[in-house]
C-alpha positions in Angstrom: 253.3 115.8 102.2 252.2 118.8 104.3 248.5 119.2 104.6 247.0 122.6 105.1 243.5 124.2 105.6 241.9 127.4 104.3 238.7 129.4 104.7 237.0 130.3 101.5 234.0 131.9 100.0 233.0 129.6 97.1 231.4 131.3 94.1 228.0 130.0 92.9 227.4 127.9 89.8 227.0 130.8 87.4 230.3 132.3 88.4 232.0 128.8 88.3 230.7 128.4 84.7 232.2 131.7 83.7 235.5 131.2 85.6 236.1 127.5 84.9 237.3 127.7 81.2 239.5 130.7 82.0 241.0 129.1 85.1 241.5 125.8 83.2 243.4 127.6 80.4 245.2 130.4 82.3 245.5 129.2 85.9 245.6 125.4 85.6 247.2 124.9 89.0 244.4 126.8 90.8 241.8 125.1 88.6 243.0 121.6 89.6 243.0 122.4 93.3 239.4 123.5 93.7 236.5 125.6 92.6 236.6 129.4 92.0 236.8 131.2 95.3 237.8 134.1 97.4 240.3 133.3 100.1 239.5 134.5 103.6 242.4 132.9 105.5 245.2 130.8 104.2 246.9 128.9 105.6 244.5 128.2 108.4 244.7 125.8 111.4 246.6 122.6 111.2 244.3 119.6 110.4 244.4 118.3 114.0 242.9 121.6 115.2 239.9 121.5 112.9 237.4 120.3 115.6 238.2 123.2 118.0 238.3 125.7 115.2 234.9 124.7 113.9 233.4 125.3 117.3 234.8 128.9 117.3 233.9 129.4 113.6 230.3 128.3 114.1 229.9 130.6 117.1 231.5 133.5 115.4 229.8 133.2 112.0 226.3 132.8 113.6 226.6 136.5 114.5 227.6 137.6 111.0 224.8 138.5 108.6 224.8 137.1 105.1 225.7 139.7 102.6 225.4 140.5 98.9 228.5 140.3 96.7 228.7 141.6 93.2 231.5 140.9 90.8 231.5 143.5 88.0 235.1 144.4 87.3 238.4 142.9 86.5 241.6 143.6 88.5 245.2 142.7 88.1 248.2 141.9 90.3 251.6 141.6 88.7 251.1 138.1 87.5 247.4 137.5 88.1 244.1 138.7 86.5 240.9 138.4 88.5 237.3 139.2 89.1 237.0 141.9 91.7 233.9 142.7 93.9 232.2 146.1 93.4 232.1 146.5 97.2 234.8 144.5 98.9 234.0 145.8 102.4 231.7 142.9 103.5 234.4 140.4 102.6 237.1 142.6 104.4 234.9 142.8 107.5 234.5 139.1 107.6 238.2 138.6 107.1 239.1 141.1 109.9 236.6 139.4 112.2 238.1 135.9 111.5 241.6 137.3 111.9 240.6 138.8 115.3 239.8 135.4 116.6 242.6 133.5 114.7 245.4 136.1 114.8 248.1 133.4 114.2 246.8 132.9 110.6 247.7 135.9 108.6 246.8 135.6 105.0 249.5 133.9 103.0 251.6 133.7 106.1 251.8 137.5 106.3 253.6 137.7 102.9 251.3 140.6 101.8 250.5 141.9 105.3 247.4 141.3 107.4 244.9 142.6 104.9 243.5 140.7 101.9 242.5 142.1 98.5 239.2 140.2 97.8 239.5 138.6 94.4 238.6 135.5 92.4 241.6 134.4 90.3 240.9 133.8 86.6 244.4 133.9 85.1 247.9 133.5 86.5 251.3 133.5 84.9 254.6 133.9 86.8 256.0 136.0 83.9 254.4 139.4 84.2 254.6 140.0 80.4 252.6 136.8 79.7 250.0 137.7 82.3 249.5 141.1 80.7 249.0 139.5 77.3 246.0 137.4 78.5 242.8 138.8 77.0 239.7 138.2 79.2 236.1 138.3 77.8 233.9 141.4 78.3 233.5 142.1 81.9 230.6 140.1 83.4 228.3 141.1 86.3 227.4 138.5 88.9 225.6 139.1 92.2 224.9 136.6 94.8 224.3 136.2 98.6 227.2 134.9 100.7 225.5 133.0 103.5 228.2 130.4 104.3 232.0 130.0 104.2 233.9 126.8 103.6 236.8 125.1 105.3 238.9 123.2 102.8 241.8 120.8 103.3 244.6 119.9 100.9 248.3 119.6 100.2 250.5 122.6 100.3 252.2 121.5 97.0 251.0 119.7 93.9 248.0 119.4 91.8 245.9 117.2 94.1 242.4 118.7 94.6 241.6 120.3 97.9 238.4 118.9 99.6 235.7 120.6 101.6 235.8 119.6 105.2 233.0 121.9 106.6 230.4 124.5 105.6 230.0 127.2 108.2 226.7 129.1 107.9 226.5 132.8 108.4 223.6 133.9 110.7 221.5 137.0 111.0 219.5 138.7 108.3 220.6 139.8 104.8 
């Protein structure tokens, strides 16, 4: 079984409470693997490189100011519906900074290029028609401060939950 790592922003409890029943019903594979999140880098370093990566991450993130993130709209990919941030730029800036230090870890192996589209998956169906038929509740509005990122570890395949390995605080002022 191949074990991988990822860097994530984990949504706070109020977002988890909103997202959990939707993810459980419409994205059960994601739901079983871990909490609702925004992916910064996946896949990330191999497990044996975690100690060295954590030194770099802590140094890098200590220079990044915490930032406010607001989810107040839905978005859609072909087979996925998600919560989208009002202003994705702080997430994109953090992603670009991480990628500048870890250039070998393009998001999703470079499948969609080097840039991410910040999102929190609520529903996923490999058949586009079924994904379009999913009806989400009225659009919520959640705002919170991102003041840390998470390093998670888990299997590349299967429904085994990923586990947090480290919490990396952001530094500076909000």
